[in-house]
C-alpha positions as CSV (number, residue, x, y, z in Angstrom):
1,X,143.3,-56.5,81.1
2,X,146.9,-55.8,80.3
3,X,147.6,-54.3,76.9
4,X,149.6,-56.2,74.4
5,X,153.3,-55.3,74.4
6,X,154.4,-53.0,71.6
7,X,156.9,-55.7,70.6
8,X,154.1,-58.2,70.1
9,X,152.3,-56.2,67.5
10,X,153.3,-54.1,64.4
11,X,150.8,-51.5,63.3
12,X,150.6,-48.9,60.6
13,X,147.6,-46.5,60.3
14,X,146.7,-43.5,58.2
15,X,143.8,-41.4,57.1
16,X,142.2,-42.4,53.8
17,X,142.2,-40.2,50.6
18,X,139.8,-37.3,50.4
19,X,137.2,-39.2,48.4
20,X,136.8,-41.8,51.2
21,X,136.9,-39.5,54.3
22,X,133.2,-38.9,54.6
23,X,132.8,-42.6,55.0
24,X,136.1,-43.9,56.4
25,X,138.0,-42.6,59.4
26,X,141.2,-44.6,59.3
27,X,143.0,-47.4,57.5
28,X,145.0,-49.8,59.6
29,X,147.3,-52.8,59.2
30,X,148.1,-55.0,62.2
31,X,150.6,-57.9,62.3
32,X,151.0,-60.0,65.4
33,X,154.6,-61.3,66.0
34,X,153.4,-63.2,69.1
35,X,150.2,-64.6,70.5
36,X,148.2,-61.6,71.6
37,X,145.0,-61.2,73.6
38,X,143.5,-57.7,73.5
39,X,140.3,-56.0,74.6
40,X,138.2,-53.2,73.1
41,X,135.8,-50.9,74.8
42,X,132.8,-49.6,72.8
43,X,133.5,-46.7,70.4
44,X,131.6,-44.9,67.6
45,X,133.2,-46.7,64.7
46,X,132.1,-49.9,62.9
47,X,134.9,-51.9,61.3
48,X,135.5,-54.0,58.2
49,X,138.5,-56.3,58.7
50,X,140.4,-58.5,56.2
51,X,142.5,-61.3,57.7
52,X,145.1,-62.1,55.1
53,X,147.2,-64.4,57.3
54,X,145.7,-66.6,60.1
55,X,142.5,-65.7,61.9
56,X,141.6,-64.5,65.4
57,X,139.0,-65.7,67.8
58,X,136.3,-63.8,69.8
59,X,136.1,-64.1,73.5
60,X,133.4,-66.8,73.2
61,X,135.9,-68.9,71.2
62,X,134.3,-68.4,67.7
63,X,136.7,-67.8,64.8
64,X,136.3,-64.4,63.3
65,X,135.4,-64.6,59.5
66,X,138.2,-63.9,57.1
67,X,136.3,-60.8,55.9
68,X,134.5,-59.6,59.0
69,X,132.2,-56.6,59.6
70,X,131.7,-55.5,63.3
71,X,128.9,-53.2,64.0
72,X,128.7,-50.8,67.0
73,X,128.7,-52.6,70.3
74,X,128.0,-51.5,73.9
75,X,130.1,-54.0,75.9
76,X,133.8,-54.8,76.3
77,X,135.0,-57.3,73.7
78,X,138.2,-59.4,73.6
79,X,140.1,-61.1,70.8
80,X,142.8,-63.8,70.7
81,X,145.2,-63.3,67.9
82,X,147.7,-66.1,67.0
83,X,151.2,-65.4,66.2
84,X,151.4,-64.5,62.5
85,X,147.9,-63.0,62.3
86,X,147.8,-60.2,59.8
87,X,144.8,-58.1,59.1
88,X,143.9,-54.9,57.3
89,X,141.0,-52.8,58.7
90,X,138.8,-49.9,57.6
91,X,137.4,-48.0,60.5
92,X,134.2,-46.2,59.3
93,X,132.7,-42.9,60.2
94,X,129.4,-43.2,62.0
95,X,127.5,-42.8,58.7
96,X,130.1,-44.6,56.5
97,X,129.2,-48.2,56.8
98,X,125.6,-47.8,55.8
99,X,126.6,-45.8,52.7
100,X,129.4,-48.2,51.6
101,X,127.8,-51.5,52.6
102,X,124.2,-50.4,52.4
103,X,122.1,-52.7,54.7
104,X,120.4,-51.4,57.8
105,X,123.1,-51.1,60.5
106,X,120.9,-52.0,63.4
107,X,120.8,-55.6,62.2
108,X,124.6,-55.8,63.1
109,X,124.8,-53.9,66.3
110,X,126.8,-55.8,68.8
111,X,127.7,-58.5,66.2
112,X,130.7,-59.6,64.1
113,X,129.5,-61.1,60.8
114,X,130.9,-62.4,57.6
115,X,130.7,-59.8,54.7
116,X,128.6,-62.4,52.9
117,X,125.9,-61.6,55.5
118,X,125.8,-58.0,54.3
119,X,125.9,-58.4,50.5
120,X,127.1,-60.7,47.9
121,X,130.8,-60.8,48.1
122,X,132.3,-59.4,44.9
123,X,135.4,-61.0,43.2
124,X,137.4,-58.0,44.3
125,X,137.3,-59.3,47.9
126,X,139.2,-62.4,47.1
127,X,141.6,-60.4,45.0
128,X,142.2,-58.0,47.8
129,X,143.0,-60.8,50.3
130,X,145.6,-62.2,47.8
131,X,147.1,-58.8,47.3
132,X,147.3,-58.1,51.0
133,X,149.1,-61.5,51.6
134,X,151.8,-60.8,49.0
135,X,152.3,-57.0,49.4
136,X,155.8,-55.9,50.2
137,X,155.0,-54.1,53.4
138,X,152.3,-52.5,55.5
139,X,152.2,-49.3,53.5
140,X,151.5,-51.3,50.3
141,X,148.7,-53.1,52.1
142,X,147.1,-49.9,53.0
143,X,147.3,-48.8,49.4
144,X,145.6,-52.1,48.3
145,X,142.8,-51.6,50.9
146,X,142.2,-48.0,49.9
147,X,142.0,-49.0,46.2
148,X,139.4,-51.7,47.1
149,X,137.2,-49.2,49.1
150,X,137.4,-46.7,46.3
151,X,136.2,-49.4,43.8
152,X,133.3,-50.1,46.1
153,X,132.5,-46.4,46.6
154,X,130.6,-45.7,43.4
155,X,128.1,-43.0,44.1
156,X,127.8,-43.8,47.8
157,X,127.1,-40.7,49.9
158,X,126.4,-40.4,53.7
159,X,122.8,-39.7,54.8
160,X,122.8,-35.9,55.2
161,X,120.2,-35.7,58.0
162,X,121.9,-38.4,60.1
163,X,125.3,-36.8,59.4
164,X,123.9,-33.5,60.7
165,X,122.5,-35.3,63.8
166,X,126.0,-36.8,64.5
167,X,127.5,-33.3,64.2
168,X,125.0,-31.9,66.7
169,X,125.6,-34.7,69.2
170,X,129.4,-34.2,68.9
171,X,129.0,-30.5,69.7
172,X,126.2,-30.8,72.3
173,X,126.8,-29.9,75.9
174,X,126.3,-32.4,78.7
175,X,122.6,-33.0,79.4
176,X,121.5,-32.1,75.9
177,X,118.2,-33.8,75.1
178,X,117.2,-35.9,72.1
179,X,114.0,-33.8,71.8
180,X,116.2,-30.8,71.1
181,X,118.1,-32.7,68.5
182,X,114.8,-33.7,66.8
183,X,113.7,-30.1,66.6
184,X,117.1,-29.1,65.2
185,X,116.9,-31.8,62.5
186,X,113.2,-31.3,61.7
187,X,112.0,-34.8,62.3
188,X,109.8,-36.3,65.0
189,X,111.8,-38.1,67.7
190,X,110.4,-41.5,66.6
191,X,111.3,-40.8,62.9
192,X,114.8,-39.6,63.8
193,X,115.4,-42.6,66.0
194,X,114.3,-45.0,63.3
195,X,116.5,-43.3,60.7
196,X,119.5,-43.0,63.0
197,X,119.3,-46.7,64.0
198,X,119.2,-47.7,60.3
199,X,122.2,-45.7,59.4
200,X,124.4,-45.8,62.6
201,X,123.2,-49.0,64.2
202,X,122.1,-47.6,67.6
203,X,119.7,-44.9,68.9
204,X,120.9,-41.3,69.2
205,X,120.9,-41.7,73.0
206,X,123.1,-44.8,72.9
207,X,125.4,-43.1,70.4
208,X,125.8,-40.1,72.8
209,X,126.6,-42.5,75.6
210,X,129.3,-44.2,73.6
211,X,130.7,-40.8,72.4
212,X,131.1,-39.8,76.1
213,X,133.0,-43.0,76.8
214,X,135.2,-42.5,73.7
215,X,136.1,-39.0,74.8
216,X,136.9,-40.2,78.3
217,X,139.3,-42.8,77.0
218,X,141.0,-40.4,74.7
219,X,141.5,-37.9,77.5
220,X,142.7,-40.4,80.1
221,X,146.3,-40.0,81.4
222,X,147.9,-41.9,84.3
223,X,147.2,-40.0,87.5
224,X,144.4,-37.8,86.1
225,X,141.5,-36.8,88.4
226,X,138.6,-39.0,87.3
227,X,136.0,-36.6,88.5
228,X,137.5,-33.9,86.2
229,X,137.8,-36.4,83.4
230,X,134.1,-37.3,83.7
231,X,133.0,-33.7,83.4
232,X,135.3,-33.0,80.5
233,X,134.0,-36.0,78.6
234,X,130.4,-34.8,79.1
235,X,129.1,-36.9,82.1
236,X,127.0,-35.2,84.7
237,X,129.4,-36.3,87.5
238,X,131.8,-39.1,88.4
239,X,128.9,-41.3,89.6
240,X,127.4,-41.1,86.1
241,X,130.8,-42.0,84.6
242,X,131.3,-44.9,87.0
243,X,127.8,-46.3,86.2
244,X,128.3,-46.2,82.4
245,X,131.8,-47.6,82.7
246,X,130.7,-50.5,84.9
247,X,127.8,-51.3,82.5
248,X,130.2,-51.5,79.5
249,X,133.4,-52.9,81.0
250,X,132.1,-54.8,84.0
251,X,134.4,-52.9,86.4
252,X,135.0,-49.4,87.6
253,X,137.2,-46.9,85.7
254,X,139.8,-47.0,88.4
255,X,140.1,-50.8,88.3
256,X,140.1,-50.8,84.5
257,X,142.8,-48.2,84.1
258,X,144.8,-49.7,86.9
259,X,144.9,-53.1,85.2
260,X,145.7,-51.6,81.8
């Protein structure tokens, strides 16, 4: 699917303040100056999005909630953004959403839900939407979003065992087994998988699969050798890469990158 033209979208992003970094990877403001259709392959970050002007639609035609939480997903997704759509997003670390929003994350895997489905919406959410709408520019909107998240932070801390498991998976060589991770963490495999699903939203095996895809997308450059890219990203070989890519995107890596 062709990517949106840079002239169709204005975007500003930055890392959050130090207090939020264990939970939040990035703060982003996006403003569409034309009708835009975009697509998103799976990644390892759940997202909280505030639409302060207009609303977008999912690929099945449903309107996205004004304050929407999207859990981890394992298939290509598309959005249709009308001209004038403005939204501010918090992209969580793998352990961040469970700490900040608290409910079991596996309930929201593959879904986009209203924040009301996660917890009682506090009055600060309505205030934030108003502030985002009238802010002078994108930088000011990022400031407002960061202040809102800091207010929600309280004593929230990431789960230390799952954070350690995430670190192990990020460093693990291709072919590393979940049984080895279980021994490293000191939990049985079943106990680790239950805890990991509750905090991250998916099993360690599924997370590792998405992490490989994320690495491949980050490393891709036009003309790159796909077999070498697959090995660099942690796949056994190009056939493994092709299989996983077709499962998530519905077409081969070559076809996807060629169309993009």
